[in-house]
TORKOL-4160 file (C-alpha; in steps of 0.2 Angstrom, whole numbers, padded with zeros to 4 digits, m for minus):
185
<pt num="1" X="0102" Y="m0033" Z="m0127"/>
<pt num="2" X="0090" Y="m0026" Z="m0114"/>
<pt num="3" X="0073" Y="m0034" Z="m0111"/>
<pt num="4" X="0057" Y="m0025" Z="m0114"/>
<pt num="5" X="0040" Y="m0028" Z="m0106"/>
<pt num="6" X="0023" Y="m0029" Z="m0115"/>
<pt num="7" X="0022" Y="m0010" Z="m0114"/>
<pt num="8" X="0038" Y="m0008" Z="m0123"/>
<pt num="9" X="0047" Y="m0001" Z="m0108"/>
<pt num="10" X="0065" Y="m0007" Z="m0104"/>
<pt num="11" X="0066" Y="m0018" Z="m0089"/>
<pt num="12" X="0081" Y="m0020" Z="m0078"/>
<pt num="13" X="0089" Y="m0037" Z="m0078"/>
<pt num="14" X="0087" Y="m0044" Z="m0061"/>
<pt num="15" X="0102" Y="m0052" Z="m0053"/>
<pt num="16" X="0099" Y="m0070" Z="m0048"/>
<pt num="17" X="0095" Y="m0070" Z="m0029"/>
<pt num="18" X="0105" Y="m0083" Z="m0020"/>
<pt num="19" X="0103" Y="m0078" Z="m0002"/>
<pt num="20" X="0090" Y="m0072" Z="0011"/>
<pt num="21" X="0099" Y="m0055" Z="0012"/>
<pt num="22" X="0097" Y="m0053" Z="m0007"/>
<pt num="23" X="0079" Y="m0058" Z="m0006"/>
<pt num="24" X="0076" Y="m0046" Z="0008"/>
<pt num="25" X="0085" Y="m0032" Z="m0001"/>
<pt num="26" X="0075" Y="m0035" Z="m0017"/>
<pt num="27" X="0059" Y="m0036" Z="m0008"/>
<pt num="28" X="0063" Y="m0019" Z="0001"/>
<pt num="29" X="0066" Y="m0011" Z="m0016"/>
<pt num="30" X="0048" Y="m0015" Z="m0021"/>
<pt num="31" X="0041" Y="m0010" Z="m0004"/>
<pt num="32" X="0050" Y="0007" Z="m0005"/>
<pt num="33" X="0043" Y="0010" Z="m0022"/>
<pt num="34" X="0026" Y="0005" Z="m0016"/>
<pt num="35" X="0026" Y="0016" Z="m0001"/>
<pt num="36" X="0031" Y="0031" Z="m0012"/>
<pt num="37" X="0017" Y="0027" Z="m0025"/>
<pt num="38" X="0004" Y="0026" Z="m0010"/>
<pt num="39" X="0010" Y="0042" Z="m0003"/>
<pt num="40" X="0006" Y="0050" Z="m0019"/>
<pt num="41" X="m0011" Y="0041" Z="m0022"/>
<pt num="42" X="m0018" Y="0043" Z="m0005"/>
<pt num="43" X="m0022" Y="0062" Z="m0006"/>
<pt num="44" X="m0031" Y="0059" Z="m0022"/>
<pt num="45" X="m0042" Y="0045" Z="m0013"/>
<pt num="46" X="m0045" Y="0057" Z="0001"/>
<pt num="47" X="m0051" Y="0070" Z="m0011"/>
<pt num="48" X="m0062" Y="0058" Z="m0019"/>
<pt num="49" X="m0070" Y="0053" Z="m0003"/>
<pt num="50" X="m0087" Y="0060" Z="0003"/>
<pt num="51" X="m0085" Y="0054" Z="0021"/>
<pt num="52" X="m0075" Y="0066" Z="0032"/>
<pt num="53" X="m0068" Y="0051" Z="0042"/>
<pt num="54" X="m0063" Y="0042" Z="0027"/>
<pt num="55" X="m0054" Y="0058" Z="0021"/>
<pt num="56" X="m0045" Y="0059" Z="0037"/>
<pt num="57" X="m0039" Y="0040" Z="0036"/>
<pt num="58" X="m0033" Y="0043" Z="0018"/>
<pt num="59" X="m0024" Y="0059" Z="0024"/>
<pt num="60" X="m0016" Y="0048" Z="0037"/>
<pt num="61" X="m0011" Y="0035" Z="0025"/>
<pt num="62" X="m0001" Y="0047" Z="0015"/>
<pt num="63" X="0008" Y="0052" Z="0030"/>
<pt num="64" X="0011" Y="0034" Z="0035"/>
<pt num="65" X="0017" Y="0029" Z="0018"/>
<pt num="66" X="0030" Y="0043" Z="0020"/>
<pt num="67" X="0035" Y="0036" Z="0037"/>
<pt num="68" X="0036" Y="0018" Z="0031"/>
<pt num="69" X="0047" Y="0023" Z="0016"/>
<pt num="70" X="0059" Y="0032" Z="0028"/>
<pt num="71" X="0059" Y="0016" Z="0039"/>
<pt num="72" X="0063" Y="0005" Z="0024"/>
<pt num="73" X="0077" Y="0017" Z="0019"/>
<pt num="74" X="0084" Y="0016" Z="0037"/>
<pt num="75" X="0083" Y="m0003" Z="0036"/>
<pt num="76" X="0093" Y="m0003" Z="0020"/>
<pt num="77" X="0107" Y="0005" Z="0030"/>
<pt num="78" X="0105" Y="m0007" Z="0045"/>
<pt num="79" X="0108" Y="m0022" Z="0034"/>
<pt num="80" X="0123" Y="m0014" Z="0025"/>
<pt num="81" X="0114" Y="m0011" Z="0008"/>
<pt num="82" X="0112" Y="0005" Z="m0003"/>
<pt num="83" X="0094" Y="0012" Z="m0004"/>
<pt num="84" X="0087" Y="0005" Z="m0021"/>
<pt num="85" X="0070" Y="0005" Z="m0029"/>
<pt num="86" X="0062" Y="m0006" Z="m0041"/>
<pt num="87" X="0045" Y="m0002" Z="m0050"/>
<pt num="88" X="0031" Y="m0010" Z="m0040"/>
<pt num="89" X="0020" Y="m0015" Z="m0054"/>
<pt num="90" X="0007" Y="m0023" Z="m0041"/>
<pt num="91" X="0004" Y="m0007" Z="m0032"/>
<pt num="92" X="0004" Y="0003" Z="m0048"/>
<pt num="93" X="m0010" Y="m0009" Z="m0055"/>
<pt num="94" X="m0019" Y="m0007" Z="m0038"/>
<pt num="95" X="m0018" Y="0012" Z="m0040"/>
<pt num="96" X="m0024" Y="0012" Z="m0058"/>
<pt num="97" X="m0039" Y="0001" Z="m0053"/>
<pt num="98" X="m0044" Y="0014" Z="m0039"/>
<pt num="99" X="m0043" Y="0028" Z="m0052"/>
<pt num="100" X="m0055" Y="0018" Z="m0063"/>
<pt num="101" X="m0066" Y="0015" Z="m0049"/>
<pt num="102" X="m0067" Y="0033" Z="m0044"/>
<pt num="103" X="m0071" Y="0038" Z="m0062"/>
<pt num="104" X="m0085" Y="0025" Z="m0063"/>
<pt num="105" X="m0094" Y="0030" Z="m0047"/>
<pt num="106" X="m0102" Y="0045" Z="m0041"/>
<pt num="107" X="m0096" Y="0055" Z="m0025"/>
<pt num="108" X="m0105" Y="0047" Z="m0011"/>
<pt num="109" X="m0106" Y="0032" Z="0001"/>
<pt num="110" X="m0105" Y="0019" Z="m0013"/>
<pt num="111" X="m0089" Y="0026" Z="m0019"/>
<pt num="112" X="m0083" Y="0027" Z="m0001"/>
<pt num="113" X="m0087" Y="0009" Z="0002"/>
<pt num="114" X="m0077" Y="0005" Z="m0014"/>
<pt num="115" X="m0062" Y="0016" Z="m0008"/>
<pt num="116" X="m0062" Y="0006" Z="0008"/>
<pt num="117" X="m0060" Y="m0010" Z="m0001"/>
<pt num="118" X="m0045" Y="m0002" Z="m0010"/>
<pt num="119" X="m0038" Y="0004" Z="0006"/>
<pt num="120" X="m0040" Y="m0014" Z="0014"/>
<pt num="121" X="m0031" Y="m0021" Z="m0001"/>
<pt num="122" X="m0016" Y="m0009" Z="0000"/>
<pt num="123" X="m0015" Y="m0012" Z="0019"/>
<pt num="124" X="m0015" Y="m0031" Z="0017"/>
<pt num="125" X="m0002" Y="m0030" Z="0004"/>
<pt num="126" X="0008" Y="m0020" Z="0017"/>
<pt num="127" X="0005" Y="m0033" Z="0030"/>
<pt num="128" X="0011" Y="m0047" Z="0018"/>
<pt num="129" X="0026" Y="m0037" Z="0013"/>
<pt num="130" X="0032" Y="m0031" Z="0030"/>
<pt num="131" X="0028" Y="m0048" Z="0037"/>
<pt num="132" X="0040" Y="m0056" Z="0025"/>
<pt num="133" X="0053" Y="m0043" Z="0028"/>
<pt num="134" X="0052" Y="m0046" Z="0046"/>
<pt num="135" X="0054" Y="m0064" Z="0044"/>
<pt num="136" X="0069" Y="m0062" Z="0033"/>
<pt num="137" X="0077" Y="m0049" Z="0045"/>
<pt num="138" X="0075" Y="m0061" Z="0059"/>
<pt num="139" X="0082" Y="m0076" Z="0049"/>
<pt num="140" X="0098" Y="m0066" Z="0044"/>
<pt num="141" X="0100" Y="m0059" Z="0062"/>
<pt num="142" X="0097" Y="m0041" Z="0058"/>
<pt num="143" X="0087" Y="m0036" Z="0073"/>
<pt num="144" X="0090" Y="m0018" Z="0071"/>
<pt num="145" X="0081" Y="m0018" Z="0054"/>
<pt num="146" X="0067" Y="m0028" Z="0062"/>
<pt num="147" X="0062" Y="m0014" Z="0073"/>
<pt num="148" X="0058" Y="m0002" Z="0059"/>
<pt num="149" X="0049" Y="m0016" Z="0049"/>
<pt num="150" X="0039" Y="m0022" Z="0065"/>
<pt num="151" X="0033" Y="m0004" Z="0067"/>
<pt num="152" X="0027" Y="m0003" Z="0049"/>
<pt num="153" X="0019" Y="m0021" Z="0050"/>
<pt num="154" X="0009" Y="m0016" Z="0066"/>
<pt num="155" X="0004" Y="0001" Z="0059"/>
<pt num="156" X="m0002" Y="m0008" Z="0043"/>
<pt num="157" X="m0012" Y="m0021" Z="0053"/>
<pt num="158" X="m0020" Y="m0006" Z="0063"/>
<pt num="159" X="m0024" Y="0003" Z="0047"/>
<pt num="160" X="m0033" Y="m0011" Z="0040"/>
<pt num="161" X="m0043" Y="m0012" Z="0056"/>
<pt num="162" X="m0048" Y="0006" Z="0056"/>
<pt num="163" X="m0054" Y="0006" Z="0038"/>
<pt num="164" X="m0064" Y="m0010" Z="0041"/>
<pt num="165" X="m0072" Y="m0003" Z="0057"/>
<pt num="166" X="m0077" Y="0013" Z="0047"/>
<pt num="167" X="m0085" Y="0002" Z="0034"/>
<pt num="168" X="m0094" Y="m0009" Z="0046"/>
<pt num="169" X="m0100" Y="0005" Z="0058"/>
<pt num="170" X="m0105" Y="0017" Z="0045"/>
<pt num="171" X="m0100" Y="0017" Z="0026"/>
<pt num="172" X="m0107" Y="0001" Z="0021"/>
<pt num="173" X="m0124" Y="0004" Z="0028"/>
<pt num="174" X="m0124" Y="0021" Z="0020"/>
<pt num="175" X="m0120" Y="0014" Z="0003"/>
<pt num="176" X="m0134" Y="0001" Z="0005"/>
<pt num="177" X="m0146" Y="0014" Z="0009"/>
<pt num="178" X="m0141" Y="0025" Z="m0006"/>
<pt num="179" X="m0142" Y="0010" Z="m0017"/>
<pt num="180" X="m0160" Y="0007" Z="m0011"/>
<pt num="181" X="m0165" Y="0025" Z="m0014"/>
<pt num="182" X="m0158" Y="0024" Z="m0032"/>
<pt num="183" X="m0168" Y="0008" Z="m0035"/>
<pt num="184" X="m0184" Y="0016" Z="m0029"/>
<pt num="185" X="m0182" Y="0032" Z="m0038"/>
């Protein structure tokens, strides 16, 4: 009998993981789904941004997510596995939270500051995911797969820095000023 989750959706029975390669493959199924979800969500976040610089970063995020997804697909082949996907509930929840935050903020610097928090969260999720995949690939001697994963890992670290730099150099200050103006109005 199939299992169902709290929402009543049928869940796939997961095979017991007994090796690092299986662990890596399973992790890759979730990372691939995450990248596909982020590629779809990032343009909406760009549209919700007031800052032209933030719009550009989110547009790049959508493109990067597509690149990362292709890299994960290539890594599947390099470790001798078929491309698979598993629904990444963590990223889906993160995206739902951003959608709620967008609904509950006005277009402007406060929303932009909140969007940067969301961007940093997804970048750090990527860093953790790709860092683990990198470690697994090295452990099982799949150096070819490591190259793709290393590229995504380094890009994700750089993406996190870019969002943080924008927040610290401009957006957070603008959000604080907008908040003070509202308080005095």
